[in-house]
C-alpha positions as CSV (number, residue, x, y, z in Angstrom):
1,X,117.2,19.1,-3.4
2,X,119.6,19.9,-6.3
3,X,118.2,22.8,-8.3
4,X,116.9,22.0,-11.8
5,X,116.6,25.0,-14.1
6,X,113.1,26.0,-15.1
7,X,111.7,23.1,-13.0
8,X,108.0,23.7,-12.0
9,X,107.2,23.2,-8.3
10,X,106.4,19.7,-7.1
11,X,102.9,20.8,-6.2
12,X,102.2,21.9,-9.8
13,X,102.7,18.3,-11.0
14,X,99.4,17.5,-9.1
15,X,97.7,20.7,-10.3
16,X,98.0,19.8,-14.0
17,X,96.6,16.4,-13.5
18,X,97.8,13.2,-11.8
19,X,99.0,11.3,-14.9
20,X,100.6,14.3,-16.7
21,X,102.0,15.6,-13.4
22,X,103.6,12.3,-12.5
23,X,105.1,11.9,-16.0
24,X,106.6,15.4,-15.7
25,X,107.9,14.7,-12.2
26,X,109.6,11.5,-13.3
27,X,111.2,13.2,-16.3
28,X,112.3,16.2,-14.3
29,X,113.9,14.4,-11.3
30,X,117.3,12.9,-12.1
31,X,117.7,9.2,-11.6
32,X,119.4,8.4,-8.4
33,X,122.4,6.1,-8.7
34,X,124.7,4.7,-6.0
35,X,127.0,7.7,-6.5
36,X,124.5,10.5,-7.1
37,X,121.5,10.0,-4.8
38,X,118.5,12.2,-5.2
39,X,118.0,14.5,-2.1
40,X,114.4,15.5,-2.0
41,X,112.9,18.2,0.3
42,X,110.3,18.1,3.0
43,X,107.4,19.7,1.2
44,X,105.3,16.6,1.2
45,X,102.4,16.9,3.7
46,X,102.7,13.8,5.8
47,X,103.4,12.6,9.3
48,X,106.8,12.5,10.9
49,X,107.5,8.9,9.9
50,X,106.9,9.6,6.3
51,X,108.9,12.9,6.1
52,X,111.0,12.8,3.0
53,X,114.5,13.0,4.5
54,X,113.7,10.3,7.0
55,X,112.1,8.2,4.3
56,X,115.2,8.4,2.1
57,X,117.5,7.3,4.9
58,X,115.4,4.3,5.8
59,X,114.8,3.0,2.3
60,X,118.5,3.6,1.4
61,X,119.4,1.4,4.4
62,X,117.0,-1.4,3.4
63,X,118.4,-1.4,-0.2
64,X,122.0,-1.1,0.9
65,X,121.6,-4.0,3.4
66,X,120.0,-6.3,0.8
67,X,122.8,-5.6,-1.6
68,X,125.6,-5.9,1.0
69,X,124.1,-9.2,2.2
70,X,124.2,-10.4,-1.5
71,X,120.4,-11.2,-1.4
72,X,119.7,-9.1,-4.5
73,X,121.8,-8.0,-7.4
74,X,120.1,-4.8,-8.5
75,X,116.9,-2.8,-7.9
76,X,114.8,0.2,-8.8
77,X,112.6,1.6,-6.0
78,X,110.1,4.4,-6.4
79,X,107.9,5.9,-3.7
80,X,105.1,8.3,-4.7
81,X,103.2,10.3,-2.1
82,X,100.2,12.5,-2.9
83,X,101.2,12.4,-6.6
84,X,104.8,13.5,-5.9
85,X,107.9,11.4,-6.4
86,X,109.2,11.3,-2.8
87,X,111.9,8.8,-3.4
88,X,113.6,7.2,-6.4
89,X,116.8,5.2,-6.6
90,X,118.5,2.7,-8.9
91,X,121.1,0.6,-7.0
92,X,123.3,-2.4,-7.6
93,X,123.9,-4.0,-11.0
94,X,121.7,-4.7,-14.1
95,X,124.5,-7.0,-15.2
96,X,126.9,-7.9,-12.4
97,X,129.4,-9.9,-14.6
98,X,129.7,-7.1,-17.1
99,X,129.8,-4.4,-14.4
100,X,126.8,-2.6,-15.8
101,X,125.1,-0.6,-13.1
102,X,121.4,-0.6,-12.6
103,X,119.7,2.5,-14.0
104,X,116.3,3.9,-13.2
105,X,115.0,3.2,-16.8
106,X,116.1,-0.5,-16.7
107,X,113.7,-2.9,-18.4
108,X,112.6,-6.0,-16.4
109,X,110.7,-9.2,-17.1
110,X,107.5,-8.5,-15.1
111,X,106.3,-12.1,-14.5
112,X,103.1,-12.0,-12.4
113,X,102.9,-8.2,-12.4
114,X,101.6,-8.8,-15.9
115,X,98.4,-10.1,-14.2
116,X,97.5,-6.7,-12.8
117,X,97.9,-4.9,-16.2
118,X,96.0,-7.7,-18.1
119,X,93.2,-7.7,-15.5
120,X,92.9,-3.9,-16.0
121,X,92.6,-4.6,-19.7
122,X,89.8,-7.0,-19.1
123,X,88.0,-4.5,-16.9
124,X,88.4,-1.8,-19.6
125,X,86.4,-4.2,-21.9
126,X,83.8,-4.6,-19.2
127,X,83.5,-0.8,-19.0
128,X,82.9,-0.7,-22.7
129,X,80.3,-3.4,-22.6
130,X,82.4,-5.9,-24.6
131,X,82.8,-8.3,-21.8
132,X,80.7,-9.3,-18.7
133,X,82.1,-10.3,-15.4
134,X,79.6,-13.2,-15.1
135,X,79.9,-14.3,-18.7
136,X,80.8,-18.0,-19.0
137,X,84.3,-18.5,-20.4
138,X,82.8,-20.7,-23.0
139,X,80.9,-17.7,-24.5
140,X,84.4,-16.6,-25.8
141,X,86.3,-19.9,-25.8
142,X,83.7,-22.7,-26.6
143,X,86.3,-25.4,-26.6
144,X,87.6,-24.6,-23.1
145,X,85.8,-27.1,-20.9
146,X,88.1,-28.5,-18.2
147,X,86.6,-31.2,-16.0
148,X,86.6,-31.7,-12.3
149,X,88.0,-34.9,-10.8
150,X,84.5,-36.5,-10.9
151,X,84.2,-35.8,-14.6
152,X,81.7,-32.9,-14.6
153,X,82.2,-29.8,-16.7
154,X,81.3,-26.8,-14.5
155,X,80.7,-23.3,-15.7
156,X,83.7,-21.0,-15.2
157,X,83.1,-17.2,-15.3
158,X,85.2,-14.2,-16.2
159,X,84.9,-13.1,-12.6
160,X,86.4,-16.4,-11.4
161,X,89.4,-16.0,-13.8
162,X,90.0,-12.5,-12.5
163,X,89.9,-13.6,-8.8
164,X,91.7,-17.0,-9.2
165,X,88.7,-18.9,-8.1
166,X,88.2,-20.8,-11.4
167,X,89.6,-24.1,-10.1
168,X,92.8,-23.8,-12.2
169,X,96.4,-24.3,-10.9
170,X,100.0,-23.9,-11.8
171,X,102.6,-26.5,-12.6
172,X,105.0,-25.2,-9.9
173,X,102.4,-26.2,-7.3
174,X,102.6,-29.9,-8.4
175,X,105.1,-32.8,-8.2
176,X,106.8,-33.8,-11.5
177,X,104.0,-36.3,-12.2
178,X,101.2,-33.8,-11.6
179,X,98.4,-33.3,-14.1
180,X,99.8,-30.0,-15.5
181,X,103.2,-31.7,-16.1
182,X,101.6,-34.7,-17.7
183,X,99.6,-32.5,-20.0
184,X,102.6,-30.3,-20.8
185,X,101.0,-27.1,-19.6
186,X,103.2,-24.0,-19.7
187,X,103.3,-21.7,-16.7
188,X,104.1,-18.8,-19.1
189,X,107.6,-18.4,-17.7
190,X,109.5,-21.1,-19.6
191,X,110.3,-21.4,-23.3
192,X,107.5,-23.6,-24.7
193,X,106.9,-22.7,-28.3
194,X,103.2,-23.3,-27.7
195,X,100.6,-21.2,-29.4
196,X,97.6,-20.1,-27.3
197,X,95.2,-22.6,-28.8
198,X,97.5,-25.5,-27.8
199,X,98.1,-24.1,-24.4
200,X,94.3,-23.8,-23.8
201,X,93.9,-27.4,-25.0
202,X,96.5,-28.7,-22.6
203,X,95.0,-26.8,-19.6
204,X,91.6,-28.2,-20.3
205,X,93.1,-31.7,-20.7
206,X,94.8,-31.4,-17.3
207,X,91.5,-30.7,-15.7
208,X,90.5,-28.7,-12.6
209,X,92.1,-28.7,-9.2
210,X,88.8,-27.8,-7.6
211,X,85.2,-26.7,-8.1
212,X,85.1,-23.1,-9.5
213,X,84.1,-20.6,-6.9
214,X,84.8,-22.7,-3.8
215,X,88.5,-21.9,-3.1
216,X,91.2,-19.3,-4.0
217,X,94.1,-20.8,-5.8
218,X,96.8,-18.8,-7.6
219,X,96.7,-20.1,-11.2
220,X,97.1,-20.0,-14.9
221,X,93.7,-18.2,-15.0
222,X,95.1,-14.9,-16.3
223,X,96.5,-16.7,-19.4
224,X,93.0,-18.0,-20.1
225,X,91.7,-14.5,-19.5
226,X,94.2,-13.2,-22.1
227,X,92.6,-15.5,-24.6
228,X,89.2,-14.2,-23.7
229,X,90.4,-10.6,-24.1
230,X,91.6,-11.4,-27.6
231,X,88.3,-12.9,-28.6
232,X,86.2,-10.1,-27.0
233,X,88.3,-7.3,-28.4
234,X,88.8,-8.9,-31.8
235,X,92.6,-8.4,-31.7
236,X,95.6,-10.0,-30.1
237,X,96.2,-9.7,-26.4
238,X,99.3,-7.5,-26.9
239,X,97.4,-5.2,-29.1
240,X,94.5,-4.9,-26.6
241,X,96.8,-4.2,-23.7
242,X,98.6,-1.5,-25.7
243,X,95.3,0.1,-27.0
244,X,93.5,0.1,-23.7
245,X,96.2,0.5,-21.1
246,X,99.8,1.2,-22.0
247,X,99.4,3.6,-24.8
248,X,96.9,5.9,-23.0
249,X,99.3,6.1,-20.1
250,X,102.4,6.6,-22.2
251,X,103.9,3.4,-20.8
252,X,106.3,3.3,-23.7
253,X,108.5,0.5,-22.5
254,X,105.7,-1.9,-21.4
255,X,104.4,-4.7,-23.5
256,X,105.1,-8.3,-24.6
257,X,108.4,-7.4,-26.4
258,X,111.6,-5.7,-25.3
259,X,111.7,-2.1,-26.5
260,X,115.5,-1.6,-26.1
261,X,117.8,-4.6,-25.5
262,X,120.6,-2.6,-23.9
263,X,118.4,-1.6,-21.0
264,X,117.1,-5.1,-20.2
265,X,118.2,-6.2,-16.7
266,X,119.9,-9.6,-16.5
267,X,117.9,-12.0,-14.3
268,X,119.4,-13.8,-11.3
269,X,118.2,-16.6,-9.1
270,X,118.7,-17.0,-5.4
271,X,122.0,-18.7,-4.5
272,X,124.7,-19.0,-1.9
273,X,127.0,-17.1,-1.3
274,X,125.3,-14.8,-3.9
275,X,122.6,-14.9,-6.5
276,X,123.5,-16.9,-9.7
277,X,123.0,-15.6,-13.2
278,X,120.0,-17.4,-14.7
279,X,120.6,-20.2,-17.1
280,X,118.0,-21.1,-19.7
281,X,116.1,-22.9,-18.3
282,X,116.7,-22.1,-14.6
283,X,114.9,-24.3,-12.1
284,X,114.1,-22.6,-8.8
285,X,112.4,-24.4,-5.9
286,X,109.2,-22.7,-4.8
287,X,108.2,-22.8,-1.1
288,X,108.7,-26.5,-0.8
289,X,105.8,-27.1,-3.2
290,X,107.3,-27.5,-6.7
291,X,109.8,-25.9,-9.0
292,X,109.5,-22.8,-11.1
293,X,111.1,-23.1,-14.5
294,X,112.4,-19.8,-15.8
295,X,113.5,-19.3,-19.4
296,X,114.8,-15.7,-19.8
297,X,115.0,-16.2,-23.5
298,X,111.1,-16.4,-23.7
299,X,111.1,-12.6,-23.7
300,X,112.4,-12.8,-27.3
301,X,110.4,-15.8,-28.4
302,X,107.6,-14.9,-30.8
303,X,106.6,-18.5,-31.3
304,X,105.3,-18.9,-27.7
305,X,101.9,-17.5,-26.8
306,X,101.7,-14.1,-25.1
307,X,101.3,-15.0,-21.5
308,X,98.8,-12.8,-19.8
309,X,99.9,-14.1,-16.4
310,X,103.7,-13.8,-16.8
311,X,104.8,-12.5,-20.2
312,X,105.0,-8.7,-20.0
313,X,108.1,-6.5,-20.0
314,X,108.4,-3.1,-18.5
315,X,110.0,-0.5,-16.3
316,X,109.4,0.7,-12.8
317,X,108.6,4.2,-14.1
318,X,105.9,2.8,-16.4
319,X,104.4,0.6,-13.6
320,X,104.2,3.6,-11.3
321,X,102.2,5.5,-14.0
322,X,99.8,2.6,-14.2
323,X,99.4,2.3,-10.5
324,X,98.9,6.0,-10.0
325,X,96.2,6.0,-12.8
326,X,94.3,3.3,-11.0
327,X,94.8,4.9,-7.6
328,X,93.4,8.2,-8.7
329,X,90.2,6.7,-10.1
330,X,91.2,5.1,-13.4
331,X,91.9,8.3,-15.5
332,X,91.7,7.4,-19.2
333,X,91.8,3.6,-18.8
334,X,89.1,2.6,-16.2
335,X,85.9,3.9,-14.6
336,X,85.9,4.6,-10.9
337,X,83.5,1.6,-10.5
338,X,86.0,-0.7,-12.2
339,X,88.8,0.6,-10.0
340,X,86.8,-0.1,-6.9
341,X,86.1,-3.6,-7.9
342,X,89.7,-4.2,-9.1
343,X,91.3,-3.1,-5.8
344,X,88.9,-4.4,-3.2
345,X,88.3,-7.9,-1.9
346,X,86.1,-9.9,-4.3
347,X,86.4,-13.4,-2.8
348,X,84.4,-13.0,0.5
349,X,85.9,-15.1,3.3
350,X,87.9,-17.4,1.0
351,X,91.5,-17.7,2.2
352,X,94.5,-16.4,0.1
353,X,97.3,-18.9,0.6
354,X,100.1,-17.8,2.9
355,X,98.7,-14.3,3.2
356,X,96.6,-14.1,6.4
357,X,94.5,-10.9,6.6
358,X,94.5,-10.4,2.8
359,X,91.7,-11.0,0.2
360,X,91.9,-10.7,-3.5
361,X,90.4,-8.3,-6.0
362,X,90.8,-8.4,-9.8
363,X,94.5,-8.9,-10.4
364,X,95.9,-8.0,-7.0
365,X,95.6,-8.8,-3.3
366,X,93.6,-6.5,-1.0
367,X,94.3,-6.0,2.7
368,X,91.3,-6.7,4.9
369,X,92.9,-7.1,8.4
370,X,96.2,-5.3,9.1
371,X,96.5,-7.1,12.5
372,X,96.2,-10.5,11.0
373,X,98.6,-9.5,8.2
374,X,101.0,-7.9,10.7
375,X,101.3,-5.0,8.4
376,X,101.6,-1.2,8.9
377,X,99.6,-0.7,5.7
378,X,96.0,0.6,6.0
379,X,93.1,-1.7,5.3
380,X,92.2,-1.3,1.6
381,X,95.9,-1.4,0.5
382,X,96.2,-3.4,-2.7
383,X,99.4,-5.1,-3.7
384,X,101.1,-7.9,-5.6
385,X,104.5,-9.6,-6.1
386,X,106.2,-11.5,-8.9
387,X,108.5,-14.5,-9.3
388,X,111.2,-12.5,-11.3
389,X,111.6,-10.4,-8.1
390,X,109.2,-7.4,-8.0
391,X,106.6,-6.0,-5.7
392,X,104.3,-3.1,-5.4
393,X,101.7,-1.8,-3.0
394,X,99.2,1.1,-3.0
395,X,97.9,2.5,0.3
396,X,94.9,4.6,-0.8
397,X,94.3,6.0,2.7
398,X,97.8,7.6,2.6
399,X,97.8,8.3,-1.1
400,X,101.0,6.2,-1.2
401,X,102.3,4.1,-4.1
402,X,105.5,2.0,-3.8
403,X,107.2,0.0,-6.5
404,X,110.3,-2.1,-5.9
405,X,111.7,-3.9,-8.9
406,X,114.7,-6.2,-8.6
407,X,116.5,-8.6,-11.0
408,X,116.7,-11.4,-8.3
409,X,114.2,-14.3,-8.1
410,X,112.7,-15.2,-5.7
411,X,114.1,-12.8,-3.0
412,X,112.9,-9.6,-4.7
413,X,109.3,-10.9,-4.9
414,X,108.9,-13.3,-2.0
415,X,111.9,-12.8,0.3
416,X,112.8,-10.4,3.1
417,X,113.4,-7.5,0.7
418,X,109.6,-7.1,0.3
419,X,108.7,-6.4,4.0
420,X,112.0,-4.5,4.4
421,X,111.0,-1.9,1.8
422,X,107.5,-1.7,3.1
423,X,108.6,-1.2,6.7
424,X,111.2,1.3,5.7
425,X,108.5,3.4,4.0
426,X,106.3,3.4,7.1
427,X,109.2,3.9,9.6
428,X,108.5,0.5,11.2
429,X,111.2,-1.4,13.0
430,X,111.5,-4.9,11.6
431,X,110.7,-7.7,14.1
């Protein structure tokens, strides 16, 4: 490892406290570019397959292969083991056409990774007694009363919003004449110009896709949760997220507005022979179901509602700080009880679409059966991905946190890059 003058030992980062230690570690270790890769030592206490030097070679190979195959344009990958930064690298381009390389402090549109942070914000209000998991949504949003197909108005709870069992949906699951499209519901990724009250009205008008509590369906629920948070906290959703989560963890680049335009990564969409620079809007087919409409300019649009499910901006560094805070018991943002509920399966035997072996907690998936999932991760691992091209997982059994941000949709969030990084970390040969 390259010597850094007056650098405290890696072990001392843990000794002074997980959050402060991680922050120091990430400041002290230089960002790893394509030309100057960080060479870490072997002081991490782990098994042979997770030894630092081997880990670096494997993750480097996974990244280099994805870039060489022109599946992703740029990425920032961080691996934290036992509170130490074991691997960190920025590779590829933040702006391919301008020749601007990716840097470790690049800012990304988070898309659905917003859900995990906003869900933690809701749980912080539960911890403070301001919100109840079994409160009906109408306690906070009296006018939000979507109907089932038979015309009834069922009770929807905060718990159901958090677990995506509220009976809501997304427009990209539907054909062009589906109810969300007919009602003009925004998925939170496109430029809409809607305020939150109008968005809620349109969701209610579209009606429910199913009876609350009976099925798991990925949905607009976290946008509704954002409106509940604003009412329960007596302030805007962005202010609540900042006060309860991002400010206590010094996540200085995370929020609903871009902190520094020059560091914002340009988004790309899957394409042949290489990803294409996103237009505005950019229509991307989603798993043969429907089409996701991206509008990169929404990141600068203050007229559109703050989307709790897709509207945040942030860096890989910030997101690691958040995940490590949760992994180590919640630190200053959540109680251990809230962390336990957030990161473990809360939906019983309901099926999570396209994810055998996984359940769902509050704002993230939770691994129940590693055999069914065909995963090297330990049961209890919690994870999530996003449409703009990001993924993370936390394996609490191994004290392992992995964040992989890219600027390429959908490959970076739903393509081969996700299992490639996972398997590289565990030293698993891809099938």
